[in-house]
C-alpha positions, 0 to 999 in steps of 0.5 A: 665812160669818163671818170667826171661822168661818174660823179654822182653824190655821197662818196663822189660830190661834184668837185671829185672824180672816180679816181679822187673818191677811190683813194678815200676808203671811208665810204667803203662799208667795213666787213662785220666778219673780219672785224669779229675776227680782229681784222682792220680796214686799211685802205684801199690798194691797186691790186698790182701794187698790193704786193708792197702792202703785204710786204710793208704791213708783214714786216711790222708784223701783221697779217695781211688780207686782201678783200676784192670789193662788191658794190655792196661794199658802198652805202647806196649815196655811192652810185655808179661809183662802186661799179668803177672802184670794184674793177680797179681796187682791192681793200687791205684788212690786217690784224697783229699775228 
């Protein structure tokens, strides 16, 4: 399936592809348990490059947590996009040490 075929409204509209939408983490729901423990949702990262975020945030005094995504982390309006995003990205959370 081509990214253009995955466009479905909600976090993806007729002018964005899956790749464009994946870069916008605002549609992904915050994990309330992590938030209660002081974690702050930062952004989506390619798992192969998430180590860069860990190093950067660690150097600034933060703990870093990578959360694998689940389609349930997205609003229903995102349609089929989450199944693609979940395979390709992790969510980066941080909190002060």
